[in-house]
N, C-alpha and C positions, 0 to 999 in steps of 0.2 A: 398393455404393456406402451403402447404412446401416450396411455392418461396417469399411469406411474409413474414415467419420465415426467414430465409436465410438473406431478404433484411434486415431487423431488426437487425438482432444477426451482421454483419458484422458492419451495422451502429453504432450501442451497441459499439461492439468491437473495431472502430474505437477512441472513446471518452477514452476505458480504456488504446491504444497505448498512447493515446497524454498525460493522466497524468503519464504514466513512460519513455516514450520518455522525458517530458519537466524536471522532477525529476532531471534524470538521466547526461538531459545536464548541468545543473549546477551545481551539484556533484562533475561530473568527472572534473572540470576548481575549483574546490577550491582552488589547492594550487596555481594558478595564480592568484583567486580573493584575495588571503592571501596577496601576493606577492605585488600586485597593488594598494591594500590597506594599506600597510607593518601593519600587524594586528598580534599579538601575537597569540599565541594557546586558550589562555583563550578568549579573543576576536571573534576569528572561534569560539569558543563554542556557547559564546553567540550568536553569529548572526545566527546556525544552531536552536540554542532554540529559536529563535524569529520564527520562521517558526510553529514551536509546539505551542508558545503561542499564533500565529493570529488565528491558528486553533482550540482553546480551547475557544477562547472570540466569534467565529462564529457561535456558535450555536444559539443566538436566531436570527442571520440576518439570515441564511440558511432557519430555521423554517421558517422565512417571505418571502422568496424570494421563497421557495419552494410551499406554500400556494399561492402565487399571482402569481408566472410567470409558473410553472410546471417545470415538471426535464426534458422537451423538450427545451425549451427556456435556463432555468437556466445552462444548460450544455453547452449549445452553446455561450452564454456570458461570462462565464467561459473558455472554450477551448480559446477564445479571450484574455481575460485578462493574460491567461499564455505567451501571445505572447508578453505581453505589462511589465511581470516582467521578460522577457528573454532582452527584451531593458532598463529596468530598472537597473538589474545587472551590466550590459555591460558598461551603463555610468553614474553609482553610483560614484560621487566624493570624498566620504569620507563615513568614518564610520558611521556617524548618519543616515545619507542616506539610505544605502545599509541595517540598520536597519528595516529604515521604509519598502524598498522595501522587505525584508523576511519577514516581517508579511503581508503584504498584500497579499505574494504568500504564506502563512499558511490560509487567508482566502480563499483568489482563488481555491485554491488547496481543502478544505473542502467543497466547492460546489458543485465544480466538482464530487468529490466522492460521496459524499450525491445524486446527480443528477443521473448521471451513472450509480449506483448499484438501484437506483429507477428503472429503466429503462432497468437492468438485470434481477432484482426481475418477473416484473409489465410482461417482455417477458418469462417468466416462467411459471406464473400463465396463460395468455391468451394464450399459444401454449402449454402446459400441457406438458414441455421438462425439462430437467436439462440442463442448459447450463452456471451456473455461474460461474463454476468453468474453464472452458475453457474461458469466460472473463478474468479472475483473471490472465490464464496461457499468454494473450496476453498482458497483463498489464506489466508482467514480461519482453516480449519479446519487450516490446519497450525502458525499461531499457536497454535490453542489446546493441539492435540496436541503444541507442543512446551513449552508450559505444564506439562503435567502431567507431561510425562518429565521435565523440570527439579524440578517438585514430588517425583518420585517416587528420581529420584536424589540430590537434596540430603537426602533423608530417613536416605540411607545415607551418602553423603559431601559434603564440601565442596570435594571434586578439580575444578576443572577441567577436566583433562587429562580425568578420569575421562569425567568429562558431556560434553564436547566431542566427547572419542572414539567413544563411540556414536552420537552426530548427526553426524557426520563419515560413518559407516560406513551410515546414514539416507541419508545427500544424497548417497554416491556410487552406493548400490541406485538412488535412485531415477533419477538420472542415467542410469546403464546402462540401464532400463527406459522410459525416453523417447528415448533416440536414433533407435532405429529406425522411431515411430512420426511422429517429428513432420513439419511438411512442407518440401517441398524450395524451394517457391514462396509470397515473402513476401505478395505482390502481385498482381491482373493485370496483363498486360503492360499494359495504359492506362495503369494508375496509374504502373509506372516509365517510362513517357515524362516524367514530369513529376520524376522524382530528382534533377535537379541541386541542388548547394544555395544556395538564396537566400534572400534578406532572407523572415522569415514573414509571410505575408498578416496579411489585418487579422482575418481567420478564425482563423488557426493562432494569432494573440497571445490573442485572446479565450477561445480553447478553453484555452489556457497559463494563464490568469489562473483562469480556471474551476476547473481540475487544483488550481492552487495552493490554492486557498482549500478545496477540496475535502478533499485530504489531511490539511492543516493540521488541520481537523476531526477527522478518524480518528484522526492521530498526537494530537492533546491528548487527547481523550478517552480514549485506555489509557494515558497517561502521567500523568492529572491527576485523573480520577475519583477513585481512591479517595482522593488527597489531598482531595479537599473533600467525602468523605463525611464526612472524619474532621472535618478543624476546621469544616468553614460546617455540615453538616448533624450533626454531633455523632452518627454513627452510633456501635456498637460496635464493637472488632476484627474482630470474627468477620463482618462484614458490611460490611469496608471493600471483599474483592472482587469482592459484588457490583456495586460498577459496571463498571469490566472485564469482567463476566459477562453483566450485562442488555446491554447495545450490542453486542457480539460474537452473542451468540444472536441478538437482535434482524435484525443484518445477515446472520447466515450464513441463519437462515431465510428474509428477506425475501429474499437473490439466489438464494436455490431457487426462487423464484418473480416473477422478476424479466425473466426472460425472456420468457415469457407476458404480463406488462402491458406492455412494448415492441412486442410482436408487436399489440397490443389498442390503446394508444394513440399510441405513438409516444415517440421516446428523450428529445425535446423537453421534450415533457410533463411525462417520467418525473421529467426532472433537475428541471426548475423547481417542480413539487409536493413532489419529494423535500425538497430544501436547504429551501424554504419551511416544510415542518412541520421539519425537524430544526431552526431557527432559532425557529419558535415556541415549539415544546415545549419548549427549552432556557431560552430567553428567560423565560418563566412560570415553571418550577422553580426559576429564581435569584433571581427577585421573590416566590414564595413564601414560599422556603425551607424547611427539613424532609427531612426523609428520604426519605418516600415521592415531596414531589414531584418530588426529583432522581431517583429509579429512573425513573418516569415520565417527565421528560424526559431521562433517557440513552435510553429506550425509544425515544422519538422521535427522539433522532440516528441509533441505529444502524436504524432503519426507513427513516426518510427518507433517510438516506445511501448506503443499499445498493447501489442500481443507478446513484448518479452516476458515480464513476469510470468503471466500464465505459460506459456510455454515450458517456463523453469521449472514451476510447479509441477507441470504434468511427469515431466522427464524426472524429478527429485522423487514422486509418487513410485513411479516404478522401479525405482532402486529399492523400494520398501520404507516402512514406516519410520526410520529413524533418520533416513537421511531426508526425508521430507520435513520433519521435524527439526534437523541442523539447518537445512536450508529457509525454511520458514523463519526460522530467528534469527537466522543473519541477514535475510529480509526485511523484517521488522526493523530491526537495528539500523540494519543503513538507511529506511523511510525517517527515523526518528531521529538519530544522531548525523546522516550525510549534512544536513540544513545548518548543525554549529560547526562543523567540520569545516563548512564551504565558508562562514562565517569568518573564522579565526583566519584563513589566509586572504579572505577580505582583507580583516584589520591588520593581516599585516604585509600584504602588498595593496590591491584596486580590487573594485569589483568586476572589472575586466578579467584581471588574474582570477578571481573566485569561479566567475564562468566559465571559464575557460577549463578550469579543472571538471566542470560538470561536462563539459564536453571529451575533457578525455577518459571520463570513467564512460560514457556511453561507449567509446572505443575499446575501454577494456573491458567492456561485454563480449564484444567480437572477438577479441584475445582468448577468453576465458571459455566460451563454448566452442572456439575451432579445438580447442586440447579431450575436448570430449565426445565418445563414442554412442551416437543416441540410437535410439529405440526404434523398433519399427515406425515408419512414418504415420503421421495421423492419416495420410489417404485414405487407412482401410477405416477408419471413420467416414461417419457424415455430418454433418455441420446440421446443429439444432438450434 
């Protein structure tokens, strides 16, 4: 049983790594994409927003595909789709084509996000072990490795085709590795009895809103932390990447230990405490200003938000497959559409107010999950 669990855990982890890797691969090359298509900053914002629109519009399709294909086949097809998206971005001849490609990316990301989290939730239920936080840590690791690869390739060539070709090979290898070990069943039989498509329950709606606000925080910190350090904190150029680095490092570190925290204190308490820490830490940093308070505040965000989305995914999975599909789709929408929304707030006010909206989003997570009666505590399961 232990070998079977590890084999499935590694296969599902490959899915999480693939999503983070593909997302960071093209995000790291936005400056090159902007230059090659001769885009204005506003057009870049719309291009990024297109992925969120695609993810939001994908819910009916994802629900149908989950029902007919199951998470195993949907995840595999989605990983192959991510490879095609990279090729489409590299070869897009103009802005309209690039918009279509990014819309497609949003749909495919939504599919994979639902399928891989369904696999992760089923793994926890089947083997009675907490592992979702570690799987999300692998997602963060995928973004980190993709950033390193992008940096290395860029030092040698500006060619998107070369970079995305290497990335495509890695994604195909991960897909081939994952397929044999993925779980055949998404959820226990008692969950499948509730799989008819209906209007979301009150619990599902609150979980979905909490997921949107949580992923807005994650996405905004990735996209706006460097600019905040430059324009508000007055950091030198060589320290600008430290914003993303601090958030990512704290998030990966916390996710490695978060399954143990879940077993000790329960998912609900972990989410409320973590989101409150993120909101308070970032708010204090904004009030104090300066480089050191900013980095400490960013660290609070990474630490506090690390276990939020994994816990919400598990709670949604226990509500049934349709609930998981809706919550995961809303999460993808928040992650991809949140940063442009923060940009619109910044354009209308200042970046300080834009980051304040991020802190408010973290606080709203606590308000949403406080309305939810959570299922049995994860202390019934051991961390894996």
